[in-house]
N, C-alpha and C positions, 0 to 999 in steps of 0.2 A: 509424495512418495515415490512417484516413479524418479524425480530428478536425485533425489537421497540415494535411493536403490540402484541407479546407475553409477551414482560418484565412488559410492562406497563398493561397487561392484570392481571398479578399477583397483582397490587395494585390496580383492582378496575377499570382501565379505558379501555374502549371498543372502539375498533377501528372503523372508518366509512368506510375508503374506500382507492381507489388512483384515481389518474386523469391521463389519456393517452393523451397526447399532438403532438404526431409525430408518426411516421411509419404507419404500417398495423394496424390499429385500430380495424378490425375484428378479426384476426390471434393474436395481443397481449391480446385483451380482454379475447378471447377462452383460452390462456394460463394461464393468469391470475386467471382466474376463476377454471380451473381445478388446479391450484395450492392451490388457497385458500380452496377448497374442502379437498385436499389431507393433509393440515396441520390441518387442522378444525377434520377431523378424528383421526390423530396421535395424536394430542395432547390434544384430548377431549375438543373442542372448537367450539360449534355450531353457537358462533356469526360469525365466520368464513365463515360460507354457505350463509350468506345474505351481505356480503359485497358492497358497491356502487363501481361501475366502471364508472368512469367519462370519456368520451372522449371529446374532444376540438381538435381544429386544424383547422380554417377556414372551420367548418360544415355549409352546405348550405343543400338547398332541394336536390339538385343531389346526394349529399352524404349520406343522409338520405334514399333517394330512393334505393341506391344502398345497404345499408346494408340492408335495409328490406328483400331484395331478397334472403338472405342466414343466417344462425344463425349466432349469436356473442353474446358474453357476457355484453355487454355495458347495464348500467341501467339506466345510465341518460347522457344528453348531455349539454355540456356548449357552447351557442351559442353565442358569441359577435357581433363582426363586421358585420357578414352576418343579425343580428336581427335589426341592427341600420341602415344598408343601405342596401339596396335590389340590388345585382349586376344585375339582370335581367331588372329591371326597377327603376335605381336611382332617379328619379325624378319622381313626381307625379302631373300632369296635372290637373288643378281643374279650371273650368270655372262656373259661375254665370249666367243662363238662366232665362230671365223675361217671366213669363208666365200669367200673370195679372197684369193691371195697374188701379187702382181705379176702380176696379169691372169690368173692361173690359180684355178679352182675348186678349193675346199677342202671335206671334208666329213669330219665325224666320224662312225664306225661304233660301233654298239653293238649288243648283243642287247637291251638296251632301247629300244622303238623311239622314244616320248617324247624319247629323248636323241639319238636321228639327226638331224642337221641338214640343212637342205636349202641345198646348195652355189650358188656363184655370186652376183652381184649383183642383187638384187630391187627391184620395186615392189609396192604394194598397192592395190587398190581396193575400195572397198564400192559392191556392185550394191544399186540402189534398185529396187523393184519398183510396179507400178501405184498402190498401196495408200498411196505415199509411204514405207513400211516399209522397213527393209534387209533385204534376202533372204541376202547370205551376202559375206564378204570374201575376196578370190581373190588370192594371192600368185605372180606370174608375174615371169620374167625382164626384167630391164633392157631388154634387147634384143629383146623380144617385145613384139608390136601389144597395144595395150590395150585392154581391152572398149571396144564402142560401144553408143550407144542404141540401141535396137531391132534388135538383132545378136544370135544367139545366141551364146553363149559358153559354152564345154564347162568346168567345174569339176571336180577330182578330189579325191577323199582321198587324201593321198600314200601312204598305207600300208594301201590296200585296193584293191579293184576297184570301189567306188561311185564314181559319177559322177552329173552333172546336167547339162540343158542350161538357161541362164538368160537369158533377154529382158531386159533391164534396162531401165527408163525413165529412169533417172538413173546416172551413172557417177561418183564420187566418189574421187578420189585422197587416201590418210590416210596414205601415207608421206611424208615429208620430212626432209633432212640436218637435224641441229641443233648437230651440232659438226664443224667443217672447219679443217684446220690448228691446230687447239689452240684455236680460238674458237667460241664459242656463237654461232649463227644463229638469227634470228628467234624470240625468246624472247617468248612474249606477255605482257602483264601480267596481275595476279591477275582482274581485270574480264573480259579477254578470254578467259581459261582458264575461266572459271567460265560465260561465256555459252556458248561452245563446248560445253561437257560438258553442260549444260542442253539446246542444240538438239541434240546427238547421242542424247542420252538419248530424246528424241522421236521418232526415227526408228528404234529397237530394236522389233522385235515383242514384246508386252506379258511374255510367259511367259519373255522373258530376263531380265526385272528382277522378277520373281516371288521375294519373300523366301524364302518356305518351300519352294518347289519350282521354283526356276528351270530354264527349258529351256535345252539346250545350244544356244550361236549358230554355227552352222555358220562355220568357216574353213579354205578348200578352196586347190589351187594348180591352175595354168592345165596345158594339155596339154603344153604346152610345156615347163614345170618338171617335170612329172611325169617324162618321159620323160629329160630332162636328169640327175634324180636317180638315177636306176636305171641311166644309161651310168655316171654317174660314181663309183656304189656298185660296179658291176661290175669297174670298172676299179682301184677302192683297194683293194676288201676283198682279204683275203689267201685264197689258193686252197691248200685241203688238199689234200697230195699222199697217195696211197695206194701202197703197194708189195706 
């Protein structure tokens, strides 16, 4: 590669870089980086100082986390198989849950609490604190007054007595209609989606995105939805009769 890159450089063609697809990616990238710099200085070729080193070879999140811990010379990752098929969760289970029918709230009742649905049409807001980091996502009924900046808002765990009072510095509505009358609405471009994800990740508390021991991010309900849930639950749950 170096011989060809130097020869083509004499004719005005600048090299782009190399790809590593086997072996110890960390060690090989450091050796390549060192050699590029040496040749660049020896032959007065500053473009060799910024050559791309692409690493591929079944790259997944475990490999990326391992590489993050210590220095390496990799500048770009080539992710193929594990981008298309997630090894840790190759299938995504999706279920539609009915929450309203002809204006009437619907609820699924189960002894398994995570399967109990929240009835009625709803909105979701992210409450941002003074530090600029997200404090909690709160689900409320569409008819409820939304959270307001600087005003205390009670957030509750829907299936326990735990509750908190949040005074947000910023309120962001994060629930939007994407399908209506069989048509897709407000579909962002890939660049827009990427930028949004990156900006949203910046607002999450650091522990939430920790790879090894992530903290649980709180998603709670408003006082209005909490009361509505149990009212509907009581109306719809079968009543056991004893004689």
